[in-house]
N, C-alpha and C positions, 0 to 999 in steps of 0.2 A: 502494500500498500504504498503510494506516494506520501508525502506531507508536501505542505501549504509552506513556501515564505516569500514573506512581501518582497519587494525588493522595490528602488528607488533610485530614482536619473534624479543626481543635486542639482543638472546644471537646469534639465527642464521642469521638473516637479516631476515629474507622469511615472502612477506609481503602478506595477505588475503582476502578476500575484508568479510565482517561480513555484517549479516543485523538483525535490528531491528525494530518487526512490523509484522501484517499479513505476512504471505507466500501464496500468487496467487500461486509461482509455487509448493508449497505442495501438493496445492488444485486441482491441476489439473494432477501431477505426483508424488504424492507420498511417498513412501520408494524411489524412482530413486532420489530422492534430493539429501541426505545423500551421493547415492555413487557416483551421481557427486562433491560433494564436499568433497569426499576423505574418508566417513568416511561410511567403508566396511560392519564392524558389526553392525551400527549404519540402516544401511541403509538395509542390510537382514535381524533385528529386527520389520521391521516399514512393509519391505514387505510382512511378514508371516503374521504382525498380523492385515495385510492391505485385504490379502486373508483371515483367519480368522474370518474376520467382514465382510466379502464382502462389503468393502469399507470407512465402517462407521467411521474405524479409520480416513483416511486420511481430517475425519471434526474436531475430535478434532485437530490434530497435526498439523491440516494448524492453526491455533493459538498458539500454543506450541513452535513450532520446533524452529524456531530464537533465541526466545529468549534461547533456552536449546542449538545452536548450540554457541553462542556466549560463554557462561559459557564454552563448552568445551574445544574454544579456549583460555578464558582467563588461566582454568588448564593448560592448556599444553605454557605456559608463552607466549600469549599472547596480546600485549596491546594496547589502543587508540590510530591512528595514525594519525587521523583526522583532519579537519578544526579544532579548539576550541569547535567550537560552534554547529558541529554532536558529536564531544566526548561526551560534555556536556550533550544535547539531548540523545542519546545511552545509557552513564553508568545509567541515569535516570530513563531509559525505561524499564532496566533489575536490575535493585536494586546494581547497584555498586557502589560501592566506586571508582569513578574515580580523587581521587588527589592520589590514592598507584595504580592504571592502566595507566596512562596519559607519551608518553614518553615523555620528555623534550624534548624542543624543536628544 
């Protein structure tokens, strides 16, 4: 089960929900998940891979997608903006340095 963690871009003030852990949503809906999260290019690529592999790629990406999504949010300037314990857990799960990526209270 994925854990939700709020992410905030300090420059724009926009907040997004990030997730860490296994993605049941991706397992069942595949490439539609990135599309609904606004990742058009990633969603299109995943849909093509799903078609080419007859859905087998969904069995792999459901373990990887949330971590990849969080990394893309961080690259786009988003920082952890949830409860301290949740931030610490999420940073540990994705292998990020919380000290560099947390928004000061």
